[in-house]
N, C-alpha and C positions, 0 to 999 in steps of 0.2 A: 959602546956599552961595555963596561968591564965585566969580566967573567963571573965574578961573585954575584953581581946584580942580575946578570943574565940568567944564571942558574936559579935564582930565587923568583924570577919573573915568569919563566916558562916551565911548565910541568914536564917531568920525565914521562916517557911512554910507559903505560901500565903493562903492556904485553911486550916487554923488551926483546923477546925472541923474534918478534916480527919486524923490529926496527931495521930500516935500511941504512947502510953506510952513507955518510954525507956525500961522498963522490957520486954514488948512484942517484941520490936525490937531484944533484946538479945535472946529471945526464938526462934525467926525466924532464927537468925544467927546460933544458936546451932542445930536446926533441919534441916536446909537447906543442900542440897547435892551439888548444883552448884550455882555459881554466876559469875558476870562479873566484871573483873578488868579493870579499865580505867587508862591509863598512857598517858604522853605526848610523842607521838611517833615521828617518823622521820619527819623532816621538820616542826615541830610544830603542826602536825596533831594529833588529839586524836587517840589513839589506844586502843580498848576495846577487851578483850579476855575472853571467858567463861572458868572457871576453877573449878576443885574440890578444896575443902578447908576444914580446920578444925578451928573452933573457940575455943579458950582456954579462958574460963571465968576468971580463976584465974589470968592469965597474961593480960587479956583484949586485946588480940591480935588475929589476923587471920593469919593462916599459909598456905602456898602453896608449892608444890614441883614441880620440873621440871628440864629441861636441864640447863646446865651452860651457854649457849649462845643462842642468838636469839633476835628478835625484842623487846620482853618484857624486857629481861635482859638489853639490851642496853639502853632502855628508863629509866628503874629504876636507872641505874648507872648515867644517865644524870640529872634526877630530881626525888627526893624521894617522892614528893607529888602525891598521888593517890586517887582514889575513888573506891569503891567496892559496887556492888548492888546485892541483893538477893530477889527473889520473893517467896512467899509462894505458895503452890500447887494450891490454888484457889478452889472455890466451887460455886455451884448454889443452891439457895434456891428452895424448892419444888414449882413447878408451874411457875417458871421464866425461861427465856432464857439467861439472862445476867450473866456474871461471876463476882465474887467478889474475891479479893485477897489482900494480904498485901505485901508491898515492904519495904525494908530497904536499906538505903544508908549510907555507912560509909566513912568518910574522914580521912586521916591520912598520916603517913610517913612509907615508906617501906624500908627494908634493908635486906641484906643477913644475915641469921642466921648461923654464923660460929662456935659457941661454940659447941664442940662435944656432950656434954650431952644434950643440948637443941635441937640440930639437930636430935640426935637419938630419943629423946622423941617425937618430933613433927612428925618425919617420922613414928614412931611406931603408934602414935595417928591417923594419916591420914590412915595408913593401917588398923587399927582396925575399922575405920569408913566405909571403902569401900570394904575390902576383905570379902569373905564369912566366916561365923563362922567356927572355927576349923582350920583355916589357922595359921601357925606358923609365925605370923607377926614380932616378934622380930628377928627371923632368917633372914627373907627377908630384914628387915631394916638394920641389921648388914652387909649383903652382898651388899646392894645397897648404903650404906651411902657415900662412896667415889665418886660415880658417880652422886649423886643427889644434886641438889641445893635447899635449903629451904629459902623461903622468909617470913619475919615477918612483918606484917602490924600492927603498933601500932595505935590504935583508938584514934583520937583526937576529933571527933564529930560523933554522930550517930543520925539518924533521920528515921522515918518510916511513912508510909501512908497507909490508907485503901482506896482501889479503888473499886468502884461499877460502873460497865460499863453501868448501866441503863441510 
């Protein structure tokens, strides 16, 4: 997407002083464990679902795994435009009661990742992120690959915000 079109498609942050640098956004994506994928659901209603994921910095894509059918998959087949949101763990400064955290929102297009090598690599990467150390992730990925659906979210726009609940 060319820069001029991108700038006209996505809004700038209203409270620019809270905006995170892009590199911090990518750090949060890489470290995060769960996020919420929002799609255009049935009847034009938004449908948001929390998911485990893996961010691949090299491809600049986010990967999800799941079943081959359901509300999310039907929505993705109808409209490839999605957003995905991740929150940092959050923290409190000593002597305060309010929480501070960072959030990242990604906009992009999602598709089924059907290429066997890519599908295996991402399924293995997701397993390595979530399975306990010592698990034979490659074996599990090989056994599950025909049953699992992998979605690839290509990032078109990324933005982040520091939130101080004070």
